[in-house]
C-alpha positions as CSV (number, residue, x, y, z in Angstrom):
1,M,-5.6,16.0,-1.0
2,P,-1.7,16.3,-1.2
3,Q,0.3,13.9,-3.3
4,L,2.2,11.7,-1.0
5,E,5.3,9.6,-1.6
6,V,5.1,6.3,0.1
7,Y,8.2,4.1,0.4
8,C,8.0,0.4,1.1
9,T,10.8,-2.2,1.3
10,V,8.5,-5.2,0.8
11,K,9.7,-6.1,-2.7
12,N,7.3,-9.1,-3.1
13,C,4.3,-6.8,-2.8
14,D,2.3,-6.2,-6.0
15,Y,2.5,-2.5,-5.5
16,W,6.3,-2.3,-4.9
17,G,8.2,-0.2,-7.5
18,K,11.7,0.8,-8.3
19,N,13.6,2.6,-5.6
20,N,11.1,1.3,-3.0
21,H,8.2,3.4,-4.2
22,C,4.8,2.2,-3.3
23,L,2.6,2.4,-6.4
24,A,-0.8,1.8,-4.8
25,E,-3.3,4.5,-5.5
26,K,-4.8,4.2,-2.0
27,I,-3.3,2.6,1.1
28,L,-5.0,1.3,4.3
29,I,-2.9,1.1,7.4
30,V,-4.4,-0.4,10.5
31,N,-3.3,-1.6,13.9
32,D,-2.2,-5.2,14.4
33,A,-5.4,-6.3,16.1
34,Q,-7.5,-5.1,13.2
35,A,-5.1,-6.6,10.7
36,A,-5.4,-10.0,12.4
37,A,-9.2,-9.8,12.7
38,W,-10.1,-8.5,9.3
39,P,-9.9,-10.7,6.1
40,D,-7.5,-9.8,3.3
41,S,-10.4,-8.4,1.3
42,V,-10.7,-5.4,3.6
43,D,-8.5,-2.7,2.0
44,A,-8.3,1.0,1.2
45,P,-11.6,1.4,-0.6
46,D,-13.3,0.4,2.7
47,G,-11.2,2.9,4.7
48,A,-13.8,5.7,5.2
49,K,-16.3,3.3,6.7
50,L,-14.0,1.4,9.1
51,E,-13.7,2.0,12.8
52,S,-10.7,4.1,13.9
53,S,-8.2,2.7,16.3
54,E,-5.0,3.5,18.1
55,A,-1.5,2.2,18.2
56,D,1.3,3.2,20.6
57,T,4.2,2.5,18.2
58,C,4.9,1.9,14.5
59,M,5.5,-1.7,15.4
60,E,1.8,-2.1,16.2
61,T,0.7,-1.1,12.6
62,A,0.2,-3.0,9.4
63,C,-0.3,-2.2,5.7
64,K,-3.6,-3.9,4.7
65,T,-2.9,-2.9,1.0
66,F,-0.1,-5.5,0.8
67,R,-0.8,-8.1,-1.8
68,P,1.8,-10.8,-2.9
69,R,3.2,-10.1,-6.3
70,Y,1.5,-11.9,-9.1
71,S,-1.3,-13.0,-6.8
72,H,-4.0,-11.8,-9.3
73,A,-6.1,-10.5,-6.4
74,G,-6.7,-7.4,-8.4
75,P,-5.1,-5.3,-11.1
76,V,-1.4,-6.1,-11.2
77,Q,0.6,-2.9,-11.2
78,D,3.9,-4.1,-12.8
79,Q,3.1,-2.0,-15.8
80,R,3.5,1.0,-13.5
81,N,7.0,-0.1,-12.5
82,T,8.6,1.8,-15.4
83,D,10.9,4.7,-15.4
84,A,8.4,6.8,-17.4
85,H,5.6,6.2,-14.8
86,L,7.9,6.9,-11.9
87,A,9.1,10.1,-13.5
88,Q,5.5,11.2,-13.9
89,K,4.5,10.3,-10.4
90,F,7.7,11.5,-8.7
91,P,8.9,14.4,-11.0
92,H,11.6,15.7,-8.7
93,Q,13.7,12.5,-8.8
């Protein structure tokens, strides 16, 4: 699978990093109806077994991987918000 750079401007997300880099290892994006219906516990590890859906515009999609910073809902990724980690993950910058 190709390495992908994901940018996110939601700076109070636990996975938000310097220069708006998303530091999550996996990301689940769903349509708004699914986001509203599914509990917060549904996230990227569940992705392969979830029902696919459609959206007509980007405004009808949501990132289910979002987690408020310092929520302790899982491994906090602040330690990855370092210049060394970003240089390793995004070597061309």
